[in-house]
Structure formats: structure tokens, C-alpha cells
C-alpha positions in Angstrom: 0.0 0.0 -0.1 1.5 3.4 -0.9 2.4 5.8 1.8 0.4 8.8 2.5 1.6 12.0 1.1 3.6 14.0 3.7 2.0 17.3 4.6 5.4 19.0 5.3 6.7 18.2 1.7 7.2 21.2 -0.5 7.0 21.0 -4.4 9.6 22.6 -6.8 7.2 25.6 -7.5 7.0 26.4 -4.0 10.7 26.1 -3.4 11.5 28.6 -6.1 8.9 31.0 -4.7 10.4 30.7 -1.2 14.0 31.1 -2.5 12.9 34.4 -4.2 10.4 36.0 -2.1 10.7 33.9 1.1 7.9 31.8 2.8 4.4 33.1 2.2 4.6 33.0 -1.6 5.2 36.6 -2.1 2.9 37.9 0.7 5.9 38.8 2.9 8.9 39.6 0.8 12.3 39.9 2.4 12.9 43.6 1.9 16.3 43.5 3.7 17.9 41.3 1.3 16.3 42.5 -1.9 18.1 44.7 -4.5 16.2 47.5 -6.3 16.6 47.6 -10.0 15.7 50.3 -12.5 14.8 49.8 -16.1 16.4 52.7 -17.8 14.2 52.4 -20.8 11.0 52.9 -19.0 12.1 54.1 -15.6 10.2 51.4 -13.8 11.6 50.0 -10.5 11.4 46.3 -9.5 13.0 44.1 -6.9 15.2 41.3 -7.1 16.9 39.1 -4.5 20.7 39.3 -4.0 22.8 36.3 -4.4 23.4 34.4 -1.3 27.1 33.7 -1.1 29.5 32.4 1.7 32.0 35.0 3.1 34.8 33.1 1.8 33.6 33.3 -1.6 33.3 37.0 -1.6 36.9 37.3 -0.2 38.2 35.1 -2.9 41.0 36.5 -4.9 40.1 37.0 -8.6 43.2 37.6 -10.9 41.7 36.3 -14.1 38.2 36.2 -15.6 36.6 34.9 -18.7 35.0 37.4 -21.2 31.3 36.5 -20.0 32.3 36.6 -16.3 34.1 39.9 -16.7 31.2 41.4 -18.5 28.5 40.4 -16.0 30.7 41.4 -13.2 31.1 44.9 -14.7 27.3 45.1 -15.2 26.7 44.1 -11.7 29.0 46.7 -10.2 27.4 49.4 -12.5 23.8 48.3 -11.3 22.9 47.5 -15.1 20.1 45.1 -15.8 19.0 43.5 -19.1 15.6 43.0 -20.3 14.4 41.0 -23.3 13.3 43.1 -26.3 10.6 41.6 -28.9 12.1 41.8 -32.4 9.7 41.6 -35.3 12.2 42.2 -38.1 13.5 38.8 -38.1 15.0 37.5 -41.4 15.6 33.8 -42.0 18.8 33.2 -44.1 19.5 29.8 -45.6 23.0 28.8 -44.7 23.2 25.5 -46.3 24.6 26.9 -49.6 26.9 29.4 -48.1 29.0 28.4 -44.9 28.9 30.9 -42.2 32.6 30.2 -41.1 33.8 31.4 -44.5 34.2 34.8 -46.1 32.4 35.9 -49.3 34.5 37.4 -52.2 33.9 40.8 -51.4 34.7 40.3 -47.6 37.9 38.5 -48.5 39.1 41.2 -50.9 38.6 43.6 -47.9 40.4 41.5 -45.5 43.3 41.0 -47.9 43.6 44.6 -48.3 43.9 45.2 -44.7 46.5 42.5 -44.4 48.6 44.3 -47.0 48.2 47.6 -45.1 49.4 46.2 -41.8 51.8 43.6 -43.0 55.0 45.5 -42.0 53.8 45.3 -38.3 54.2 41.5 -38.3 57.4 41.0 -36.6 59.3 38.3 -34.7 60.6 39.1 -31.1 64.0 40.4 -30.9 66.6 39.3 -28.3 67.8 42.3 -26.5 71.3 43.4 -26.7 73.8 41.8 -24.3 77.5 41.6 -23.5 80.1 39.8 -21.4 79.0 41.9 -18.4 75.3 41.1 -18.6 74.4 38.5 -16.0 72.1 35.6 -16.5 69.3 37.1 -14.3 69.5 40.4 -16.1 69.4 38.9 -19.7 66.4 36.8 -18.5 64.6 39.9 -17.2 65.3 41.8 -20.4 64.1 38.9 -22.5 60.9 38.7 -20.6 60.2 42.4 -20.9 60.9 42.4 -24.7 58.8 39.5 -25.3 56.0 41.1 -23.3 56.2 44.2 -25.2 56.0 42.2 -28.5 52.8 40.1 -27.5 51.2 43.6 -26.4 51.9 45.2 -29.8 50.5 42.2 -31.7 47.5 42.0 -29.5 46.7 45.7 -30.1 47.2 45.2 -33.8 44.6 42.3 -33.7 42.1 44.0 -31.6 42.3 47.5 -33.0 42.2 46.6 -36.7 39.8 43.7 -36.3 42.3 41.2 -37.9 42.5 37.4 -37.7 46.1 36.1 -36.9 47.5 32.8 -36.9 47.9 31.2 -33.4 51.6 32.1 -33.1 53.9 30.8 -30.6 53.6 32.3 -27.1 56.2 30.3 -25.3 59.4 32.3 -24.6 61.7 29.1 -24.5 60.8 28.4 -28.1 61.7 31.6 -29.3 65.0 31.3 -27.3 65.8 28.2 -29.3 65.4 30.3 -32.6 67.6 33.1 -31.3 70.3 30.6 -30.6 70.0 28.9 -34.0 70.2 32.3 -35.8 73.2 33.5 -33.7 75.2 30.2 -34.3 74.3 29.9 -38.2 76.1 31.4 -41.2 73.1 30.6 -43.5 69.5 30.5 -42.3 67.3 28.4 -44.4 63.4 28.9 -44.2 61.8 25.9 -45.2 58.1 26.4 -46.6 55.5 24.3 -48.1 55.3 24.5 -51.9 51.6 24.5 -51.7 51.4 27.9 -50.1 54.9 29.4 -49.8 53.9 32.9 -48.7 51.8 31.5 -45.9 54.9 29.7 -44.3 57.4 32.5 -45.1 58.3 35.2 -42.5 59.7 38.3 -44.0 60.7 39.9 -40.7 62.7 36.9 -40.0 65.0 37.5 -42.9 65.3 41.2 -41.6 66.2 40.0 -38.1 68.9 37.7 -39.6 70.5 40.7 -41.2 70.1 42.7 -38.0 72.1 40.2 -35.9 74.9 40.0 -38.5 75.0 41.4 -42.0 77.2 38.7 -43.1 74.8 36.1 -42.5 72.7 35.1 -45.5 69.0 33.8 -46.1 67.6 31.1 -48.3 64.0 30.1 -49.0 63.8 26.2 -49.6 60.5 25.4 -51.2 59.9 21.8 -49.9 57.3 19.3 -51.3 57.9 20.9 -54.9 57.2 17.5 -56.3 53.4 18.2 -55.7 53.8 21.3 -58.2 53.6 21.1 -61.9 56.4 22.6 -64.1 54.3 25.5 -65.0 53.4 26.1 -61.3 57.1 26.3 -60.5 57.9 28.6 -63.4 55.0 31.0 -62.0 56.5 31.1 -58.5 60.1 31.2 -59.7 59.2 34.3 -61.8 57.5 35.8 -58.6 60.6 35.2 -56.4 62.9 36.6 -58.9 60.8 39.9 -59.1 60.9 40.0 -55.3 64.6 39.3 -55.2 64.0 36.3 -52.8 66.9 33.7 -52.8 65.0 30.4 -53.3 65.3 26.8 -54.3 63.0 24.0 -54.9 63.4 20.7 -53.1 61.4 17.5 -52.2 62.5 15.5 -49.3 60.2 12.7 -50.2 61.9 12.2 -53.6 65.4 12.6 -52.1 64.6 9.9 -49.8 63.3 7.6 -52.6 66.6 8.0 -54.4 68.5 7.2 -51.2 66.6 4.0 -50.8 67.1 3.1 -54.3 70.9 3.6 -53.9 70.9 1.5 -50.9 69.2 -1.2 -52.8 71.6 -1.0 -55.6 74.7 -1.1 -53.2 73.4 -4.2 -51.3 74.8 -7.5 -52.8 72.0 -9.6 -54.1 71.4 -13.0 -52.8 72.6 -15.8 -55.1 70.2 -18.2 -56.6 70.5 -21.9 -56.7 73.4 -22.9 -58.8 75.0 -19.4 -59.0 78.3 -18.3 -57.5 78.3 -15.9 -54.6 81.6 -14.4 -55.7 81.6 -10.6 -55.2 83.6 -10.0 -58.4 81.1 -12.1 -60.4 78.2 -10.0 -58.9 79.8 -6.7 -59.5 80.5 -7.7 -63.2 76.9 -8.6 -63.7 75.7 -5.4 -62.1 77.9 -3.3 -64.4 76.4 -5.2 -67.4 73.0 -4.8 -66.4 73.5 -1.3 -65.7 74.9 -0.6 -69.3 72.0 -2.4 -70.7 69.4 -0.4 -68.7 70.9 3.0 -69.3 68.7 4.0 -72.0 65.6 2.9 -70.0 66.5 5.1 -67.1 66.9 8.1 -69.4 63.5 7.5 -70.9 62.0 7.2 -67.3 63.7 10.5 -66.2 62.3 12.2 -69.3 58.7 11.0 -68.8 58.3 11.6 -65.0 59.2 14.6 -62.6 63.1 14.3 -62.6 65.2 15.7 -59.8 67.9 17.2 -62.0 66.8 16.8 -65.5 64.8 19.9 -65.9 65.7 22.3 -68.8 65.3 25.4 -66.6 67.6 25.7 -63.6 65.4 28.0 -61.8 62.6 25.4 -61.5 64.7 22.3 -61.2 64.1 20.2 -58.1 67.4 19.8 -56.4 69.1 16.5 -55.5 70.9 16.2 -52.2 74.1 16.8 -53.6 73.3 19.9 -55.3 71.6 21.3 -52.2 74.7 20.8 -50.1 76.7 22.5 -52.8 74.4 25.5 -52.6 74.8 25.4 -48.9 78.6 25.8 -49.3 78.2 28.4 -51.8 75.9 30.7 -49.9 77.8 30.3 -46.7 81.3 30.3 -47.8 83.6 32.6 -45.9 86.8 33.6 -48.0 88.6 35.1 -45.0 88.3 31.6 -43.1 88.1 28.8 -45.7 88.6 26.1 -43.0 85.8 27.2 -40.8 83.0 24.7 -40.3 79.7 26.2 -41.9 76.6 26.2 -39.7 73.3 25.9 -41.7 70.2 26.9 -39.6 66.8 25.2 -40.6 63.8 27.2 -39.6 60.2 26.8 -40.5 56.6 26.1 -39.4 55.6 22.7 -37.8 55.1 19.8 -40.3 56.8 21.6 -43.4 59.5 18.9 -43.4 62.6 20.2 -41.6 63.4 17.0 -40.0 62.5 15.0 -43.2 65.0 17.4 -45.1 67.7 16.6 -42.7 67.0 12.9 -43.0 67.3 13.2 -46.7 70.4 15.1 -46.5 72.4 12.7 -44.3 70.9 9.7 -45.9 69.9 8.0 -42.5 67.2 8.6 -40.1 69.0 10.9 -37.4 66.1 13.1 -36.5 62.6 12.1 -35.3 59.8 12.7 -37.8 56.2 13.0 -37.0 53.0 14.2 -38.7 52.1 16.0 -35.5 53.0 19.8 -35.4 55.7 20.4 -32.9 57.7 17.3 -32.7 61.1 18.9 -32.5 61.3 20.5 -28.9 65.1 21.7 -28.8 67.4 22.7 -31.6 69.7 19.9 -32.6 73.1 20.1 -34.4 74.0 17.4 -36.8 77.3 17.0 -38.7 76.6 16.7 -42.4 80.2 16.4 -43.5 83.5 17.8 -42.5 82.6 21.4 -43.5 78.8 21.6 -43.0 76.8 21.4 -39.5 73.0 21.4 -39.6 71.0 23.0 -36.8 67.5 21.9 -36.7 65.1 24.7 -34.8 61.9 23.4 -33.3 58.8 24.2 -35.4 57.7 27.6 -35.0 54.3 29.3 -35.8 55.2 32.8 -36.7 52.8 35.5 -36.5 50.8 35.9 -39.8 47.5 37.1 -40.9 44.8 34.6 -41.9 41.4 35.1 -43.4 39.6 32.1 -41.5 40.5 29.4 -39.2 39.5 27.0 -42.1 42.5 28.1 -44.0 44.8 27.4 -41.0 43.4 23.9 -40.8 43.8 23.3 -44.5 47.4 24.6 -44.4 48.3 22.2 -41.6 48.8 24.8 -39.0 46.1 23.6 -36.6 46.1 19.8 -35.7 42.9 18.0 -37.3 42.4 15.5 -34.5 41.6 18.4 -32.1 39.2 20.0 -34.6 35.7 20.8 -33.4 34.2 22.8 -36.3 34.7 20.9 -39.4 32.1 22.3 -41.9 34.4 25.3 -42.8 37.6 23.4 -43.8 35.4 20.8 -45.6 33.8 23.6 -47.7 37.2 24.9 -48.5 38.1 21.4 -49.8 35.0 21.1 -51.7 35.4 24.5 -53.4 39.0 24.0 -54.4 39.0 20.2 -55.7 36.6 19.7 -58.5 33.9 17.3 -57.9 34.5 14.9 -60.8 38.1 14.4 -59.3 36.7 14.0 -55.7 34.3 11.3 -57.0 37.1 9.6 -59.0 39.5 9.6 -56.1 37.2 8.2 -53.5 34.7 6.1 -55.8 31.7 8.0 -54.5 28.9 9.9 -56.1 27.9 13.3 -54.6 24.5 14.2 -55.0 24.1 18.1 -55.2 21.2 20.5 -55.2 20.2 21.3 -58.7 20.7 24.9 -60.0 16.9 25.5 -60.5 16.3 24.6 -56.9 18.8 27.0 -55.5 22.1 25.0 -55.8 25.5 26.6 -56.8 26.9 23.6 -58.8 29.6 23.1 -56.0 29.2 20.5 -53.5 28.5 21.9 -49.9 30.3 20.3 -47.0 27.4 18.3 -45.9 26.9 16.9 -49.3 30.5 15.8 -49.6 30.8 14.4 -46.2 27.6 12.6 -46.3 28.5 10.9 -49.6 31.9 9.8 -48.3 30.4 8.5 -44.9 27.8 6.5 -46.6 30.4 4.9 -48.9 32.6 4.0 -46.1 29.9 3.0 -43.7 30.8 5.7 -41.1 27.4 6.3 -38.9 26.8 7.9 -35.8 25.7 5.7 -32.7 22.0 5.3 -31.7 20.6 7.3 -34.6 22.5 5.7 -37.5 22.9 8.9 -39.5 26.2 9.6 -41.6 29.1 10.4 -39.3 30.1 13.7 -41.2 32.8 14.5 -38.4 34.7 11.3 -38.8 34.6 11.8 -42.6 35.6 15.2 -42.4 38.9 14.1 -40.5 39.7 11.5 -43.2 39.2 13.9 -46.1 41.1 16.9 -44.3 44.1 14.6 -43.6 44.3 13.5 -47.2 44.2 17.2 -48.2 47.0 18.1 -45.9 49.0 14.9 -46.8 48.9 15.9 -50.5 46.5 13.1 -51.7 44.0 16.0 -52.8 46.4 18.7 -54.3 45.9 22.3 -54.5 48.6 24.9 -54.9 48.0 28.7 -54.1 48.9 30.7 -56.9 51.3 33.7 -56.7 49.9 37.2 -56.1 48.6 38.7 -59.1 47.8 35.5 -60.9 44.1 35.3 -60.7 41.9 32.5 -60.5 43.2 29.3 -58.6 41.2 26.9 -60.7 43.2 27.7 -63.8 46.3 27.5 -61.9 45.7 24.1 -60.7 43.8 22.7 -63.8 46.8 20.4 -64.6 46.6 18.7 -61.2 43.1 16.9 -61.8 43.7 14.6 -64.5 43.9 10.8 -64.3 47.7 10.8 -63.8 47.3 12.4 -60.4 44.8 9.6 -59.3 45.9 7.0 -56.7 47.5 3.9 -58.1 44.3 1.6 -57.3 42.0 4.0 -59.0 44.3 4.6 -61.9 44.6 0.9 -62.4 40.8 0.5 -62.4 40.4 3.3 -64.8 43.1 2.0 -67.2 41.3 -1.5 -67.0 37.9 0.2 -67.8 39.4 2.0 -70.7 41.0 -1.1 -72.2 37.7 -2.8 -72.1 36.1 -0.1 -74.3 36.8 -0.4 -78.0 37.7 3.2 -78.9 38.7 2.5 -82.5 41.6 4.0 -84.4 43.8 3.8 -81.2 41.9 6.8 -79.6 41.8 7.0 -75.7 40.6 9.5 -73.2 42.6 8.4 -70.4 45.0 11.5 -70.3 42.1 13.9 -71.2 39.2 13.4 -68.8 38.2 11.3 -65.9 35.4 8.8 -66.6 33.1 6.7 -64.2 34.9 3.9 -62.6 33.9 0.3 -63.5 31.6 -1.4 -61.1 32.8 -4.2 -58.9 31.8 -7.7 -58.4 29.4 -6.8 -55.6 27.7 -4.2 -57.7 27.4 -6.6 -60.7 25.9 -9.3 -58.5 23.2 -6.9 -57.3 22.3 -5.7 -60.7 22.1 -9.4 -61.9 19.9 -10.4 -59.2 17.6 -7.3 -59.5 17.1 -7.6 -63.4 17.0 -11.4 -63.5 14.1 -12.9 -65.6 12.5 -14.7 -62.7 9.0 -14.4 -61.5 8.4 -11.9 -59.0 11.5 -10.0 -59.4 11.8 -6.4 -58.5 13.4 -5.6 -61.8 10.6 -7.3 -64.0 6.7 -6.5 -63.8 3.9 -8.3 -65.6 2.0 -5.2 -66.0 3.1 -1.6 -66.0 2.9 0.4 -62.9 0.0 2.5 -64.1 -2.1 -0.5 -64.9 -4.0 -0.5 -61.8 -5.2 3.0 -62.5 -6.7 2.0 -66.0 -10.4 0.8 -66.5 -9.2 -2.8 -67.1 -7.0 -2.7 -64.0 -9.9 -1.4 -61.8 -12.2 -4.0 -63.1 -9.7 -6.8 -62.3 -9.2 -5.4 -59.0 -13.0 -5.2 -58.2 -13.6 -8.8 -59.6 -13.7 -11.4 -56.7 -12.5 -14.9 -57.3 -15.3 -17.5 -56.1 -14.3 -20.7 -54.5 -16.1 -23.7 -52.9 -19.9 -24.2 -53.0 -20.3 -20.9 -54.9 -17.8 -21.8 -57.6 -19.6 -25.2 -58.1 -22.9 -23.4 -58.2 -21.7 -21.0 -60.9 -20.2 -23.8 -63.0 -23.4 -25.9 -62.8 -25.5 -22.9 -64.0 -23.2 -22.4 -66.8 -23.1 -26.0 -68.0 -26.5 -27.2 -67.0 -25.6 -30.1 -64.6 -26.3 -30.9 -61.1 -24.1 -29.0 -58.6 -23.4 -32.3 -56.7 -21.8 -33.7 -59.6 -19.3 -30.7 -60.1 -15.9 -31.4 -58.5 -13.2 -28.6 -58.4 -9.6 -30.0 -58.7 -8.2 -27.1 -56.8 -10.5 -27.6 -53.7 -8.8 -28.3 -50.5 -11.4 -30.9 -49.5 -11.0 -34.5 -50.5 -14.2 -36.4 -51.1 -14.1 -40.1 -50.8 -16.7 -42.5 -52.7 -19.5 -44.0 -50.7 -21.6 -42.7 -47.9 -20.1 -43.0 -44.4 -22.4 -44.5 -41.5 -23.2 -42.3 -38.6 -23.1 -45.1 -36.3 -20.2 -47.1 -34.8 -19.1 -50.0 -36.9 -19.4 -53.3 -34.7 -17.6 -56.5 -35.7 -19.7 -59.4 -34.0 -17.7 -62.6 -34.6 -20.2 -64.6 -32.8 -22.8 -64.2 -35.8 -20.3 -66.0 -37.9 
């Protein structure tokens, strides 16, 4: 039996009223603890309760507050209150075709203009002047003061001019590593990503190197140049020449490939059964094979992206030996020819500094990671008897940015810690053509038609939903496409170079025309390229025509798709792909008549047949009837077997 309701219990509503007005539900308000507020718009006065806090809470020291807490505390001190205002001029804006985290074309032009106006104020922190008489504590205090003034200047620049800046390095210890590398180095090499060189280049760093010592030199090393076409390298080389920037193109991945191939060639092959293991015999056979394959190697270098076979020296991707010679040429000191030259390598995280060093020395001496900020302290590595390399930790220099989506796509912000993914995904969908995305991933992106308000370019949701459905990425519980997981995969492919896009030089124009050569079948992954070639070989083009190098066609269906199509369109009865009557048959007069006609069975069917044929209904038998009639009449009584009558 349930217990009776307690008379002393108080409901939630009464508790709230008591907390606000005291007991009595408003009849006896606590005037002593109330606070009088004034609505400045109407002049009306009203009473609210003061917050009840402990004494130790009020005496708590507050040295730092968030933006919202600081705003509310200031409003409370000023005695300001806020009332809701009803707005009737509400306008609904559809944001499915325009991402709110990105800028429009006009807004982007305005922001770029402000960037050019204030670019001279983007500086790197300088180390204060010091000499032998300066103590360590005094130098530490001077460095802290200089670093604080530098941070205040950047914060003022960002706040007063409404500018978005990259999340630059705010740790003084990391900048101290840069200062030491610059002071030690004879040549400071800035390594930048070839896909966006100006984003990763710090102009003020080059000025700071000259301020430390005018004899020091700068070099801009454009890494990952194998991701660029020859025409793109020519365009950037022309821009660097006009700006008088010392530059060179390099690719750490291609250099590593060459080192691995040389290691394989240097290793003696294991002898097969019946062959001699004499090193002289192996060396002779290798020499003969090299002479026979010489012509094949020349053809291969001419057809692909060669490291040193480019006709123009300005656009050639350097080899490791050529890069080392350039280091010696730039940092050579005629007054002291026997001096060991120190080369400082500086750049953003994840641009390939450690990979470049590993390619230079031919063995893995520096730890490499895809996570920005792997190297924590500068390291010195002896490249040769005359060259010492200094690897500086990855530094995010202060720079302007249009949106945070650009920072993610440029690899500055880590993707695994990303929360807002629609902005970067929209950038990828706008930069990479839809046919190339479909060919790379083997998906079909359903976009909104132009007559229904579409733009002809897939939105972030359309791209991510298509990829998630194709890969089976679903959310827990609801089972909807997991767009967040799909965004991380696609963005990592974009940052790693599977989806290529190279920023054009300033003044070039449209980026789509600049990157048009990157979206042909030659840039597809090997698996997709093999499937495309197999599909083209199966087609009979005639006269030796082929469209493999001109356009991207739909990929062939796999075994699973063929099995599903075969089962759907089979000529069996009741198959979904074949119908006895068209779909609209039931709406015609004949279809309606057939639907209304009822099939008779049993006694009614026998009666109808008897009337039509003129026979007795008892003599009519229907073969399809479920009842089975046996000949002869059955007795109603029990059958008795009396043996005594015999």
C-alpha cells in the first residue's frame, strides 16, 4: 500500500517562490536582502533578490576572468540590468549553400587589403642587446620584458584593426631556441610548403637575421615541390625573382626515394640456386645490367618529374648533392676557408625540416612526426667535415589569416583536435573539382540542382555525407552519416597531398586555372588509376583513340555491384526488376475491373459452374479444392464387428 503524502513536503514551484520571495509565496517579501533595479528604458523599478554567497567566496581573490564573467561582473558593479526586447524584423537566411564560417568574395578582398596595409607590423621577437658584463638574471629579465612588449603590440594590432592572426607561438623558451640558432648559423634556411609558400614565409625573420649580422645570409627552400607542376614552379620562380628572394625547389620525399634506391643497388644480391656468390662476379653482372638499362633510365627521367633533368635551372628540383653544394656556396667565408659552416633550418611545424635533414644525411637521425611540434629543442648534426646542420623546433610565426578553415587546410592547426569541421570541408569542396573527388574516393556526390537554389559546387554536408555513406561511417544510436569522422579523413588526405591544391602567386588570378593540370587521371591513386585503365582497355575506342589522359570517366563497377544488378534484373517471376504489368495498369479501367472482380471458391464456384453447364451442382468437382471427397456414404453409427454371428 502506498504511503500517504507528507504534509510537510514542498514542491518545486514552492521552493522557487520561497527562494525568491521567502515563505508566504510573495506575501511577505524579504525587503532586507532585496536589491532594487531600474529599467532605464521605462524608468520602472522592480525588486530582485541578492545572491546568497558565503563570506569566503566574496573574499576570494580573482586575478583572471573569462569574457562573459568579466562582462557580468562589470554590469553588476554598475547596477545595470538587461531586459528582453521583442524583435519583429527577423529574417531567415538559408546557410546550407553558404558556410557562415567562411568569407564571401567581397569580404575576402577587404580582409586581404587590410593584411597588405598592416603587414609591416608583423614582426618576430628580438633578443635584447647583451654583452659579457650582462648577468644571466639580467638577461632573463630583459628577454621577458621584450617578449611581453612584443605580445602586447600584436594584441593591439589584432584588436584595433579587427584582424585574424595565426595562433603564433607564445612560449618564450621556443623563441629562445630560434635566437640561438640564428646566432650560431652562417646561413638561415627557411623551409616552406610548396602548396602555399607565402603563408609559411616570415619576411621579418629575414630582416632579423641581417640585424644580428649583415654577413649572414637567407635562403628560402620550397619543400614538397614534387606536388607542383612545371608551369606552377615557373610561375612561382618568376615571382621570387621579381621580389629578389633567394630560393630553391626541393623535395625531401623524392630525395629519400633516391637514397633508398641507392641503398638497394649497393646491397649485394642473394645468389640463386646454382649461382656463384663471388663478389667479383656479382659486381661484373651489375655493371653489365647497368649498361643495358641505361637507355631505359633516361627515358624514365624524361617522362616523369626528374630531380635534376629539368631544362630550366630556376625550376629544377634539387638533389641532395646539389643542395649541399648550394649551402656551401651561400655560406662560404673567404677569410676563413677552413671554418665549419653552420646551416640553420627554420620553419613552421610539419613543413619537412626533419625530413629534409634525414634526406641530406641519408639516414634517419632526427625524429619525424606528422603532429606539429615534434622537435622540442634545436639539434646539431654534422652533415660533412665542412657543414653542420642546426634543426630548430617548429615555430608558428605571427601571420594574418582570413579564416580558421585556412589554418586547418594549411596544416597549422591539428586536425584531430578539430571541433568545427564544416568550414575546412567547404574549402576542400570549393578547391577540388567534384569529378576528381568522385574519382579519387569512388563515390557519387548528390548536389542540389541549380533550379532549386544550388550553386553547382558540393557543400560540406553533401561531400561528407556521400563519403560517410560509402565508407559506412554512422553515428551511434541514430545511425546517421558520421560527417565528423569523414571530415577528418578527407582533411588529412588534403594536408598530406592526396588532394592537391597549390596557391597561385599574388596577381595570378583564379586558382582553378592555376591548378587545372593537377586534376587529370595521372594524379589519381594507383588503385583508382589501375581500375580506370582497365575500364578504358575494355572499351573499344577505335583508331587507337583514348581518353585516359584527357578526362576522368566513371570507374567500373565491382563484383558486388554486378551481382546486385544481376539479381535485380533477372528474368524470374516476382523479381523487382521485371513486372507483368506496368505500374500504371491498376489506374486504368481494365485494372480497376480486375481489382474489383472477386474470385469465387468452394460451393459458390460449383454453383456457378453448374448453372453455366446445366448439370447438377453435386456432380461438379473442383480440382483445386482443399477438401477431398471419398466415394461411398459414411455411416453415422459405430461399426461393430460381431464374430459370434459367424
